N, C-alpha and C positions, 0 to 999 in steps of 0.2 A: 108411514109415508111422510116425507119432509113437507113443511109448510111453505118452503121457498126453494127455488132452483137458482143455480148460478148461470149467468149469461156472460160470455166473454166476447168483446168486440174490439176491432182495431179501427182507429180513427186518427186522422192527422192531428198532431199536437196543437196546432193553432185553432182547429175546429173544437177540440176538447176544451181548450182554455177559454175560448169565446163563449161556448155553451155554459161552462161552469160559472163564468162571470154573470151571465144573464140569470141562470138558475139561482145563484146565491142571492141576487137582488129579489127574486121571487120567493126566497125562503125554501127552496127545494134542493134536495140532493140529486146527484146524477141518477142514483138508483131509483128514487121516487119518480123522477121524470121519465125514465125508461119504462117503469112499471105503468105509469099513466098512459104512455104511448102504446104499449102492448095491449092494455085493456081496451083502448080505443080501436085498435086493429081488430080485436075480437068482436067488439060491438058493431063495427061497420062492415065486418067481413072483408076487410081490405084496408088500404091506407086511409087514415082519417082526414086526408086533405088531398086537394088536386095536385097532381105532379105534372108540371109543365115548365117550359123554358121561361125564365124571367124576361121581362122586357129589357131591352138593352138601352139603358140611358147612361150618358157619361157621368162620371163622378165629378162633383164640384168641390174643389179643394176647401172652399170656405165653409161648406156644409159638413165637413168631416171633423170629428173629434181627433185629438192626438192619437188615441188608441186605434180609431178607425184608419187613420192615415198610416200608422205603423203596420197594421194588419194588411193593408193594400200593398204597401211596399214589400212586405215579406212574400205575399202572393206573387208579385211581379218578379222578385228575385228567384223564386222557385220556378216560375214559368221560364225565365231566361236560362237558368241552370239546366232545365230539362228539355230545352229546345222547342218550347211552345211559344214561338215568336212569329210575327207576320211582317211582311213588307208594307211600306206605306201604300203601295198600289193595292194590295189585298184589303187593307183597312178602308181605304177610300171606296173601293168597289162595294164592300159590305154596307158602308154608311149610305151610299147612294141608293141602295135597295130599300133601306128603311125610310128614306125621305121621298120615295116615288109616290 
């Protein structure tokens, strides 16, 4: 019996690139990180973190690094290209709910 198995996943290129950048800073390979994650799934008998919608707070340009800004612009272009857009009225309606 083999000591390892192969796992093949599909992920958006920008997510992969961002994750690799962080993992490189931590001194981890993608393979090691996935292995750590899967071990945690087994230990917790589920996902090792809470899955919930993030709080919606606006991005502040001054707080973004050049890399973060570029990543946000790529996400915006992808949203536009794929019809994920909102009218000003829809945005204002959602924002008013958050500040009630």
